[in-house]
C-alpha positions as CSV (number, residue, x, y, z in Angstrom):
1,M,1.2,15.5,-30.7
2,S,-1.6,12.9,-30.7
3,R,-3.6,12.3,-27.5
4,E,-2.3,8.8,-27.3
5,R,1.3,9.9,-27.6
6,F,0.8,12.6,-24.9
7,F,-0.4,10.0,-22.4
8,D,2.2,7.5,-23.3
9,D,5.0,10.1,-22.8
10,R,3.4,11.3,-19.6
11,Q,3.3,7.8,-18.2
12,R,6.9,7.3,-19.2
13,I,7.8,10.3,-17.2
14,I,5.9,9.0,-14.2
15,D,7.5,5.6,-14.5
16,A,10.9,7.2,-14.6
17,A,10.1,9.4,-11.5
18,V,9.0,6.3,-9.6
19,S,12.2,4.5,-10.5
20,L,14.3,7.6,-9.6
21,I,12.7,8.0,-6.2
22,S,13.2,4.3,-5.5
23,E,16.9,4.8,-6.3
24,I,17.8,8.1,-4.6
25,G,14.9,8.9,-2.3
26,Y,12.3,11.7,-2.4
27,E,14.6,14.1,-0.6
28,N,17.1,13.9,-3.5
29,F,14.5,14.0,-6.3
30,S,14.6,17.0,-8.7
31,T,13.2,17.7,-12.1
32,R,16.8,18.1,-13.3
33,R,17.7,14.6,-12.3
34,L,14.4,13.3,-13.7
35,A,15.1,14.9,-17.1
36,A,18.7,13.5,-17.1
37,K,17.3,10.0,-16.4
38,L,15.0,10.4,-19.4
39,G,17.6,12.0,-21.6
40,I,15.6,15.2,-22.2
41,S,15.7,18.9,-21.3
42,P,14.1,19.8,-17.9
43,M,11.8,22.2,-19.8
44,T,10.4,19.3,-21.8
45,L,8.7,18.0,-18.7
46,Y,6.5,21.0,-18.6
47,N,4.9,20.1,-21.9
48,Y,3.2,17.3,-19.8
49,F,3.0,18.8,-16.3
50,E,2.4,22.3,-15.0
51,N,5.1,22.1,-12.3
52,K,7.2,19.9,-10.1
53,E,4.3,19.5,-7.6
54,E,2.1,18.0,-10.3
55,I,4.8,15.5,-11.3
56,V,5.3,14.5,-7.7
57,Q,1.5,14.1,-7.2
58,A,1.1,12.0,-10.3
59,T,4.1,9.9,-9.3
60,I,2.9,9.2,-5.7
61,A,-0.6,8.3,-6.9
62,D,0.8,5.9,-9.5
63,A,3.3,4.3,-7.0
64,Y,0.5,3.9,-4.4
65,S,-1.8,2.3,-6.9
66,K,0.8,-0.1,-8.2
67,A,2.1,-1.1,-4.8
68,L,-1.4,-1.7,-3.3
69,S,-2.6,-3.4,-6.5
70,A,0.4,-5.8,-6.4
71,I,-0.4,-6.6,-2.7
72,Q,-4.1,-7.0,-3.6
73,N,-3.4,-9.4,-6.4
74,E,-1.3,-11.6,-4.1
75,L,-4.1,-11.8,-1.6
76,K,-6.9,-13.0,-3.8
77,E,-7.1,-16.4,-2.1
78,Y,-8.2,-14.6,1.1
79,F,-10.5,-11.9,-0.3
80,E,-11.8,-13.3,-3.6
81,G,-12.0,-17.1,-3.0
82,D,-14.2,-18.9,-0.4
83,A,-11.6,-21.4,0.9
84,A,-9.4,-19.2,3.2
85,C,-10.3,-17.2,6.2
86,P,-10.5,-13.5,5.1
87,L,-9.3,-12.2,8.5
88,K,-6.0,-14.0,7.9
89,G,-5.6,-11.8,4.8
90,F,-4.9,-8.8,7.1
91,V,-1.9,-10.7,8.6
92,E,-0.6,-11.2,5.1
93,I,-1.1,-7.5,4.3
94,G,1.3,-6.8,7.2
95,R,3.8,-9.3,5.9
96,K,3.6,-8.0,2.3
97,L,4.1,-4.4,3.5
98,K,7.1,-5.5,5.4
99,D,8.5,-7.3,2.4
100,F,7.9,-4.1,0.3
101,S,9.8,-2.1,2.8
102,V,12.8,-4.4,2.5
103,Q,12.7,-4.6,-1.3
104,Y,11.9,-0.9,-2.0
105,P,13.1,0.9,1.1
106,K,13.2,4.4,-0.4
107,M,9.8,4.1,-2.0
108,Y,8.3,2.6,1.2
109,A,9.6,5.6,3.1
110,L,7.9,8.0,0.7
111,L,4.6,6.2,0.5
112,F,4.1,5.0,4.1
113,M,6.2,7.1,6.4
114,M,5.7,10.7,5.0
115,D,2.6,12.7,5.6
116,L,1.0,12.4,2.1
117,R,-2.7,13.0,3.0
118,P,-3.2,15.4,0.1
119,Y,-2.3,12.6,-2.3
120,T,-3.9,9.6,-0.5
121,D,-7.3,11.1,-0.9
122,H,-7.3,10.1,-4.6
123,P,-10.3,7.9,-5.3
124,S,-8.2,5.1,-6.9
125,I,-6.0,4.9,-3.8
126,Q,-9.0,5.0,-1.4
127,S,-10.6,2.2,-3.2
128,R,-7.5,0.1,-2.9
129,Y,-7.4,0.7,0.9
130,E,-11.1,-0.2,1.2
131,Y,-10.9,-3.3,-0.9
132,A,-9.9,-5.7,1.9
133,F,-12.6,-4.7,4.3
134,R,-15.3,-4.5,1.6
135,K,-14.5,-8.1,0.5
136,T,-14.4,-9.3,4.1
137,A,-17.7,-7.7,5.0
138,E,-19.4,-9.4,2.1
139,R,-18.7,-12.8,3.7
140,L,-19.7,-11.8,7.3
141,L,-22.4,-14.0,8.6
142,D,-23.8,-11.5,11.1
143,K,-24.1,-8.1,9.5
144,S,-25.1,-6.5,12.8
145,I,-21.4,-6.6,14.0
146,E,-20.0,-5.0,10.7
147,E,-19.3,-1.7,12.3
148,E,-17.5,-3.2,15.3
149,L,-15.5,-5.4,13.0
150,H,-14.6,-2.4,10.9
151,R,-13.2,-0.7,14.1
152,H,-11.1,-3.7,15.0
153,I,-9.7,-4.1,11.5
154,Y,-8.8,-0.4,11.5
155,L,-7.0,-0.8,14.8
156,Y,-5.2,-3.9,13.5
157,E,-4.1,-2.1,10.4
158,V,-2.7,0.8,12.5
159,L,-0.7,-1.6,14.7
160,A,0.5,-3.7,11.7
161,G,1.5,-0.5,10.0
162,A,3.4,0.7,13.1
163,L,5.2,-2.7,13.3
164,V,6.3,-2.4,9.6
165,R,7.5,1.2,10.2
166,N,9.5,0.1,13.2
167,F,11.0,-2.8,11.3
168,H,11.9,-0.5,8.4
169,S,13.5,2.2,10.7
170,G,15.2,-0.2,13.1
171,C,13.2,1.0,16.1
172,G,12.9,-1.6,18.9
173,P,13.1,-5.4,18.2
174,V,13.3,-5.7,14.5
175,D,14.1,-9.3,13.7
176,E,11.7,-11.4,11.7
177,Q,10.7,-13.6,14.6
178,T,9.7,-10.7,16.8
179,F,7.8,-9.0,14.0
180,E,5.8,-12.2,13.4
181,A,5.1,-12.6,17.1
182,H,3.8,-9.1,17.5
183,L,1.7,-9.5,14.3
184,A,0.2,-12.7,15.7
185,L,-0.5,-11.0,19.1
186,A,-2.3,-8.1,17.4
187,Y,-4.4,-10.6,15.4
188,D,-5.2,-12.7,18.5
189,R,-6.4,-9.6,20.4
190,L,-8.3,-7.8,17.6
191,L,-9.4,-10.1,14.9
192,K,-9.4,-13.7,16.1
193,P,-12.6,-13.2,18.2
194,F,-14.4,-12.5,14.9
195,E,-13.5,-15.8,13.3
196,Q,-16.7,-17.3,14.5
197,Y,-18.6,-15.0,12.1
198,F,-17.0,-16.4,9.0
199,A,-17.7,-19.9,7.7
200,E,-14.2,-20.1,6.1
201,C,-12.5,-19.3,9.4
202,E,-14.6,-21.9,11.3
203,K,-13.6,-24.6,8.8
204,A,-9.9,-23.7,9.2
205,R,-10.0,-24.2,12.9
């Protein structure tokens, strides 16, 4: 088997695993079901992966990367351009995650509600998480407050993530209007005070 064929087949298995988990959830995932979806013998999977754990690890890393990359691509106007206030981009991240939880509920549950710390340490995933802050810090007018801003962004992301998880699981008020109101409140308390340090935010006022 050629090296190119090996990696093409390996990616096909990962894509099928992502699709399968999106359909049936992680708790129902098995190599037997994955093999059936691919139309191959379960033993064939082990020509490409050492064990089920390696399949799951590769699948989670791939799904994280694709989900975060898709969100990142939709937020370029906030973090790549110079017209929009970058702080507002964090509000959009919350909205995009909420939309993802609605569109792909089982995959959202796997990626954002389970404890996946052994997988989220992957460098490609870490770089996706750090992207928004890195791009925001580049446009900060007063670099002396960068550390304080980082803390506030971190707290905002924690709160936004909790709001999305509550929306997904039906805990507390979960209608769209309440979600938006809570997201706006978190922004006003944690990020809005920093608008004065960004030329784009000042123009938008």
